[in-house]
C-alpha positions as protocol buffer text, in pm:
chain_id: "A"
residue {
  index: 1
  type: GLN
  ca { x: 6 y: -15 z: -25 }
}
residue {
  index: 2
  type: VAL
  ca { x: 135 y: 329 z: -93 }
}
residue {
  index: 3
  type: GLN
  ca { x: 133 y: 546 z: 188 }
}
residue {
  index: 4
  type: LEU
  ca { x: 238 y: 926 z: 210 }
}
residue {
  index: 5
  type: VAL
  ca { x: 279 y: 1130 z: 520 }
}
residue {
  index: 6
  type: GLU
  ca { x: 337 y: 1531 z: 533 }
}
residue {
  index: 7
  type: SER
  ca { x: 514 y: 1728 z: 845 }
}
residue {
  index: 8
  type: GLY
  ca { x: 689 y: 2033 z: 919 }
}
residue {
  index: 9
  type: GLY
  ca { x: 402 y: 2270 z: 861 }
}
residue {
  index: 10
  type: GLY
  ca { x: 307 y: 2554 z: 1110 }
}
residue {
  index: 11
  type: LEU
  ca { x: 244 y: 2910 z: 1189 }
}
residue {
  index: 12
  type: VAL
  ca { x: 530 y: 3135 z: 1057 }
}
residue {
  index: 13
  type: GLN
  ca { x: 614 y: 3512 z: 1027 }
}
residue {
  index: 14
  type: ALA
  ca { x: 636 y: 3626 z: 652 }
}
residue {
  index: 15
  type: GLY
  ca { x: 998 y: 3637 z: 563 }
}
residue {
  index: 16
  type: GLY
  ca { x: 1033 y: 3334 z: 744 }
}
residue {
  index: 17
  type: SER
  ca { x: 1107 y: 2976 z: 625 }
}
residue {
  index: 18
  type: LEU
  ca { x: 1000 y: 2646 z: 663 }
}
residue {
  index: 19
  type: ARG
  ca { x: 1096 y: 2283 z: 546 }
}
residue {
  index: 20
  type: LEU
  ca { x: 831 y: 2063 z: 470 }
}
residue {
  index: 21
  type: SER
  ca { x: 897 y: 1646 z: 454 }
}
residue {
  index: 22
  type: CYS
  ca { x: 673 y: 1372 z: 281 }
}
residue {
  index: 23
  type: ALA
  ca { x: 772 y: 997 z: 404 }
}
residue {
  index: 24
  type: GLY
  ca { x: 660 y: 722 z: 204 }
}
residue {
  index: 25
  type: SER
  ca { x: 677 y: 381 z: 263 }
}
residue {
  index: 26
  type: ALA
  ca { x: 871 y: 152 z: 50 }
}
residue {
  index: 27
  type: ARG
  ca { x: 640 y: 72 z: -209 }
}
residue {
  index: 28
  type: ALA
  ca { x: 577 y: 439 z: -236 }
}
residue {
  index: 29
  type: PHE
  ca { x: 945 y: 542 z: -340 }
}
residue {
  index: 30
  type: THR
  ca { x: 972 y: 317 z: -644 }
}
residue {
  index: 31
  type: PRO
  ca { x: 1163 y: 517 z: -852 }
}
residue {
  index: 32
  type: THR
  ca { x: 891 y: 767 z: -999 }
}
residue {
  index: 33
  type: THR
  ca { x: 839 y: 1173 z: -1000 }
}
residue {
  index: 34
  type: MET
  ca { x: 748 y: 1333 z: -644 }
}
residue {
  index: 35
  type: ALA
  ca { x: 582 y: 1641 z: -642 }
}
residue {
  index: 36
  type: TRP
  ca { x: 436 y: 1950 z: -446 }
}
residue {
  index: 37
  type: PHE
  ca { x: 90 y: 2106 z: -450 }
}
residue {
  index: 38
  type: ARG
  ca { x: -119 y: 2353 z: -194 }
}
residue {
  index: 39
  type: GLN
  ca { x: -482 y: 2449 z: -177 }
}
residue {
  index: 40
  type: ALA
  ca { x: -562 y: 2761 z: 2 }
}
residue {
  index: 41
  type: PRO
  ca { x: -968 y: 2785 z: 99 }
}
residue {
  index: 42
  type: GLY
  ca { x: -1166 y: 2841 z: -168 }
}
residue {
  index: 43
  type: LYS
  ca { x: -863 y: 2811 z: -444 }
}
residue {
  index: 44
  type: GLU
  ca { x: -795 y: 2517 z: -660 }
}
residue {
  index: 45
  type: ARG
  ca { x: -513 y: 2262 z: -579 }
}
residue {
  index: 46
  type: GLU
  ca { x: -203 y: 2449 z: -723 }
}
residue {
  index: 47
  type: PHE
  ca { x: 141 y: 2311 z: -815 }
}
residue {
  index: 48
  type: VAL
  ca { x: 425 y: 2394 z: -638 }
}
residue {
  index: 49
  type: ALA
  ca { x: 715 y: 2217 z: -745 }
}
residue {
  index: 50
  type: VAL
  ca { x: 858 y: 1856 z: -893 }
}
residue {
  index: 51
  type: ILE
  ca { x: 1078 y: 1643 z: -893 }
}
residue {
  index: 52
  type: ASN
  ca { x: 1223 y: 1346 z: -1120 }
}
residue {
  index: 53
  type: TRP
  ca { x: 1296 y: 1005 z: -962 }
}
residue {
  index: 54
  type: ASN
  ca { x: 1673 y: 1056 z: -892 }
}
residue {
  index: 55
  type: GLY
  ca { x: 1657 y: 1433 z: -799 }
}
residue {
  index: 56
  type: LEU
  ca { x: 1852 y: 1561 z: -1088 }
}
residue {
  index: 57
  type: SER
  ca { x: 1554 y: 1727 z: -1279 }
}
residue {
  index: 58
  type: THR
  ca { x: 1326 y: 1998 z: -1081 }
}
residue {
  index: 59
  type: GLY
  ca { x: 1043 y: 2226 z: -1176 }
}
residue {
  index: 60
  type: TYR
  ca { x: 874 y: 2553 z: -962 }
}
residue {
  index: 61
  type: GLY
  ca { x: 552 y: 2700 z: -991 }
}
residue {
  index: 62
  type: ASP
  ca { x: 563 y: 3067 z: -1094 }
}
residue {
  index: 63
  type: SER
  ca { x: 492 y: 3225 z: -780 }
}
residue {
  index: 64
  type: VAL
  ca { x: 772 y: 3000 z: -599 }
}
residue {
  index: 65
  type: LYS
  ca { x: 1000 y: 2986 z: -812 }
}
residue {
  index: 66
  type: GLY
  ca { x: 1332 y: 3152 z: -635 }
}
residue {
  index: 67
  type: ARG
  ca { x: 1223 y: 3098 z: -308 }
}
residue {
  index: 68
  type: PHE
  ca { x: 1151 y: 2718 z: -267 }
}
residue {
  index: 69
  type: THR
  ca { x: 1374 y: 2429 z: -383 }
}
residue {
  index: 70
  type: ILE
  ca { x: 1266 y: 2087 z: -359 }
}
residue {
  index: 71
  type: SER
  ca { x: 1489 y: 1770 z: -287 }
}
residue {
  index: 72
  type: ARG
  ca { x: 1461 y: 1424 z: -235 }
}
residue {
  index: 73
  type: ASP
  ca { x: 1677 y: 1139 z: -14 }
}
residue {
  index: 74
  type: ASN
  ca { x: 1552 y: 833 z: -182 }
}
residue {
  index: 75
  type: SER
  ca { x: 1722 y: 625 z: 79 }
}
residue {
  index: 76
  type: LYS
  ca { x: 1549 y: 784 z: 354 }
}
residue {
  index: 77
  type: LYS
  ca { x: 1233 y: 747 z: 143 }
}
residue {
  index: 78
  type: THR
  ca { x: 1217 y: 1118 z: 172 }
}
residue {
  index: 79
  type: VAL
  ca { x: 1109 y: 1460 z: -30 }
}
residue {
  index: 80
  type: TYR
  ca { x: 1142 y: 1786 z: 104 }
}
residue {
  index: 81
  type: LEU
  ca { x: 1040 y: 2086 z: 68 }
}
residue {
  index: 82
  type: ARG
  ca { x: 1237 y: 2389 z: 183 }
}
residue {
  index: 83
  type: MET
  ca { x: 1000 y: 2730 z: 203 }
}
residue {
  index: 84
  type: ASN
  ca { x: 1229 y: 3035 z: 208 }
}
residue {
  index: 85
  type: SER
  ca { x: 1129 y: 3418 z: 189 }
}
residue {
  index: 86
  type: LEU
  ca { x: 785 y: 3314 z: 285 }
}
residue {
  index: 87
  type: LYS
  ca { x: 459 y: 3533 z: 237 }
}
residue {
  index: 88
  type: PRO
  ca { x: 145 y: 3547 z: 363 }
}
residue {
  index: 89
  type: GLU
  ca { x: -33 y: 3409 z: 12 }
}
residue {
  index: 90
  type: ASP
  ca { x: 198 y: 3121 z: 86 }
}
residue {
  index: 91
  type: THR
  ca { x: -57 y: 3019 z: 338 }
}
residue {
  index: 92
  type: ALA
  ca { x: -226 y: 2694 z: 226 }
}
residue {
  index: 93
  type: VAL
  ca { x: -232 y: 2295 z: 319 }
}
residue {
  index: 94
  type: TYR
  ca { x: 47 y: 2116 z: 140 }
}
residue {
  index: 95
  type: TYR
  ca { x: 8 y: 1807 z: -6 }
}
residue {
  index: 96
  type: CYS
  ca { x: 273 y: 1541 z: -121 }
}
residue {
  index: 97
  type: ALA
  ca { x: 190 y: 1367 z: -469 }
}
residue {
  index: 98
  type: LYS
  ca { x: 338 y: 1054 z: -620 }
}
residue {
  index: 99
  type: HIS
  ca { x: 344 y: 1004 z: -974 }
}
residue {
  index: 100
  type: ARG
  ca { x: 304 y: 668 z: -1136 }
}
residue {
  index: 101
  type: GLY
  ca { x: 590 y: 706 z: -1349 }
}
residue {
  index: 102
  type: VAL
  ca { x: 862 y: 924 z: -1444 }
}
residue {
  index: 103
  type: ALA
  ca { x: 728 y: 1215 z: -1615 }
}
residue {
  index: 104
  type: ILE
  ca { x: 785 y: 1550 z: -1511 }
}
residue {
  index: 105
  type: ALA
  ca { x: 400 y: 1653 z: -1476 }
}
residue {
  index: 106
  type: LYS
  ca { x: 271 y: 1938 z: -1328 }
}
residue {
  index: 107
  type: GLY
  ca { x: -125 y: 1901 z: -1335 }
}
residue {
  index: 108
  type: PRO
  ca { x: -289 y: 1748 z: -999 }
}
residue {
  index: 109
  type: ALA
  ca { x: -459 y: 1488 z: -1232 }
}
residue {
  index: 110
  type: GLU
  ca { x: -134 y: 1308 z: -1303 }
}
residue {
  index: 111
  type: TYR
  ca { x: -48 y: 1229 z: -970 }
}
residue {
  index: 112
  type: ALA
  ca { x: -189 y: 860 z: -828 }
}
residue {
  index: 113
  type: TYR
  ca { x: -107 y: 886 z: -446 }
}
residue {
  index: 114
  type: TRP
  ca { x: -134 y: 1175 z: -208 }
}
residue {
  index: 115
  type: GLY
  ca { x: -27 y: 1262 z: 178 }
}
residue {
  index: 116
  type: GLN
  ca { x: -280 y: 1393 z: 388 }
}
residue {
  index: 117
  type: GLY
  ca { x: -165 y: 1733 z: 392 }
}
residue {
  index: 118
  type: THR
  ca { x: 23 y: 1987 z: 649 }
}
residue {
  index: 119
  type: GLN
  ca { x: -98 y: 2330 z: 692 }
}
residue {
  index: 120
  type: VAL
  ca { x: 137 y: 2634 z: 638 }
}
residue {
  index: 121
  type: THR
  ca { x: 5 y: 2947 z: 761 }
}
residue {
  index: 122
  type: VAL
  ca { x: 232 y: 3253 z: 725 }
}
residue {
  index: 123
  type: SER
  ca { x: 141 y: 3580 z: 978 }
}
residue {
  index: 124
  type: SER
  ca { x: 179 y: 3942 z: 773 }
}
């Protein structure tokens, strides 16, 4: 069974930093693409960042480019999202997602497995 568990969310002031983690079960960490999405109240789920199976290729949403960094450690079965220079508009529930294959995909419909999400709140 594929299981993804996010952690590391919380309340932070604008300009601060957080690091999110997504821990997967052994089966979850077959070599596939992983991504982070976020969803704010009343808004659609938004692409944040993607990383390929070996960590050598990444992509970011325009709103987070230059501030967020995605990485992975397959030996620890974990994907990370380092978030710097946080803004109030970054407030959302952040979800980790696993693709079925190796494509660098940015649409949520292309991801088969999801974690339960972790809340990030940025105060002004």
